[in-house]
KOLLUMVO-89993 format. One record per residue (C-alpha): residue number from 1; x, y, z. Coordinates in pm, 1 decimal. Example, Ala and Ser with C-alpha at 12.3 -4.5 7.8 and 13.67 -1.06 7.14 Angstrom:
REC  seq  xx  yy  zz
REC  1  1230.0  -450.0  780.0 $
REC  2  1367.0  -106.0  714.0 $
# end
This chain:
REC  seq  xx  yy  zz
REC  1  19252.9  3848.7  14346.7 $
REC  2  19430.6  3732.5  14659.6 $
REC  3  19550.8  3839.7  14946.2 $
REC  4  19919.2  3935.1  14886.6 $
REC  5  20000.5  4086.8  15208.4 $
REC  6  19899.6  3841.1  15404.3 $
REC  7  19644.8  4067.6  15628.5 $
REC  8  19335.6  3907.1  15559.6 $
REC  9  19166.8  4099.6  15268.5 $
REC  10  19130.1  4051.0  14908.2 $
REC  11  19377.2  4257.4  14716.8 $
REC  12  19421.6  4293.2  14327.8 $
REC  13  19696.5  4192.1  14075.3 $
REC  14  19710.4  4358.9  13721.8 $
REC  15  19965.2  4334.2  13413.4 $
REC  16  19991.7  4678.6  13219.1 $
REC  17  20075.5  4677.3  12902.6 $
REC  18  20293.3  4949.8  12773.6 $
REC  19  20239.1  4872.5  12426.9 $
REC  20  20630.4  4861.5  12349.6 $
REC  21  20682.3  4492.8  12478.8 $
REC  22  20719.7  4595.0  12837.8 $
REC  23  20464.0  4502.5  13094.2 $
REC  24  20429.4  4575.1  13471.8 $
REC  25  20286.8  4403.3  13765.6 $
REC  26  20097.4  4637.1  13967.4 $
REC  27  19936.7  4550.2  14299.8 $
REC  28  19610.4  4699.0  14445.4 $
REC  29  19612.3  4623.2  14822.8 $
REC  30  19262.3  4627.0  15015.3 $
REC  31  19151.6  4896.5  15250.5 $
REC  32  18961.2  4773.5  15557.2 $
REC  33  18638.9  5010.4  15370.8 $
REC  34  18660.2  4807.5  15091.4 $
REC  35  18855.1  5025.6  14884.3 $
REC  36  19207.2  4971.3  14755.8 $
REC  37  19509.0  5162.0  14767.7 $
REC  38  19652.0  5319.3  14449.3 $
REC  39  19835.7  5062.9  14212.2 $
REC  40  20232.7  5006.1  14336.6 $
REC  41  20456.7  4861.2  14065.5 $
REC  42  20567.5  4538.3  14212.9 $
REC  43  20772.6  4420.0  13883.7 $
REC  44  20802.3  4505.0  13520.9 $
REC  45  20989.8  4430.1  13193.4 $
REC  46  21277.2  4611.7  12957.6 $
REC  47  21136.3  4717.1  12615.3 $
REC  48  21070.4  4414.1  12377.4 $
REC  49  21092.5  4143.3  12620.1 $
REC  50  20733.3  4072.7  12744.7 $
REC  51  20416.1  4120.6  12504.6 $
REC  52  20093.2  4125.8  12715.2 $
REC  53  19942.5  3978.0  12346.3 $
REC  54  20125.7  3654.6  12466.2 $
REC  55  20047.5  3644.8  12824.3 $
REC  56  19780.8  3368.7  12920.3 $
REC  57  19605.0  3300.6  13241.6 $
REC  58  19693.7  3495.2  13561.2 $
REC  59  19594.5  3311.3  13882.6 $
REC  60  19678.4  3342.9  14251.7 $
REC  61  19741.3  3116.0  14537.2 $
REC  62  19942.7  3059.4  14836.8 $
REC  63  20181.8  2800.2  14636.7 $
REC  64  20429.0  2825.2  14943.2 $
REC  65  20240.0  2814.9  15240.0 $
REC  66  20335.7  3118.1  15373.8 $
REC  67  19980.5  3241.2  15430.9 $
REC  68  20021.0  3498.5  15129.6 $
REC  69  19857.7  3439.2  14790.3 $
REC  70  20140.9  3437.0  14513.1 $
REC  71  20087.1  3491.7  14141.4 $
REC  72  20148.3  3264.4  13867.7 $
REC  73  20179.7  3370.0  13490.8 $
REC  74  20118.3  3160.1  13161.2 $
REC  75  20379.0  3306.7  12835.6 $
REC  76  20348.4  3173.3  12504.6 $
REC  77  20664.8  3230.8  12310.6 $
REC  78  20657.9  3263.6  11915.6 $
REC  79  20871.3  2938.6  11891.7 $
REC  80  20596.5  2737.4  12007.8 $
REC  81  20645.3  2675.0  12352.8 $
REC  82  20432.0  2765.2  12694.7 $
REC  83  20613.9  2859.6  13024.2 $
REC  84  20463.7  2946.1  13366.0 $
REC  85  20656.5  3218.7  13600.0 $
REC  86  20551.1  3250.5  13940.3 $
REC  87  20599.3  3537.9  14185.0 $
REC  88  20615.8  3499.2  14503.0 $
REC  89  20451.6  3778.0  14761.8 $
REC  90  20646.4  3992.2  14986.5 $
REC  91  20500.0  4106.5  15319.9 $
REC  92  20427.5  4469.9  15182.2 $
REC  93  20211.8  4297.8  14897.9 $
REC  94  20486.9  4334.9  14626.0 $
REC  95  20643.7  4034.6  14428.0 $
REC  96  20989.7  3889.6  14439.5 $
REC  97  21139.7  3868.4  14092.7 $
REC  98  20957.7  3595.2  13871.3 $
REC  99  21125.5  3229.6  13836.1 $
REC  100  21036.8  2975.3  13599.0 $
REC  101  20756.1  2738.9  13730.7 $
REC  102  20676.4  2502.0  13442.0 $
REC  103  20782.1  2462.9  13070.2 $
REC  104  20631.7  2273.0  12807.0 $
REC  105  20822.2  2121.8  12499.0 $
REC  106  20814.3  2333.4  12196.7 $
REC  107  20496.5  2223.6  12004.3 $
REC  108  20348.0  2045.8  12244.5 $
REC  109  20101.6  2297.3  12430.1 $
# end
């Protein structure tokens, strides 16, 4: 949950697992009557590149101070390393391409 488009209402972001190593980030924008709009795919991955079982904590907050919530996701790699990726929000409630925002050395996290 967060205000991804800056309109003062909470929105939701969900990661959908296609079951093939492909995942997508969907945004559901809050409407004035308390319901949400239909999900809009904001980001997705190619097949065999992002496994939901390796996805950890998903958090939201305004990491860049622009008044809109951004998303951070932890991802655990089979080699024993963990990385955090950030998705900066756009004014339409979608997200920019992810970027690496933190990483742990293999075997330390």
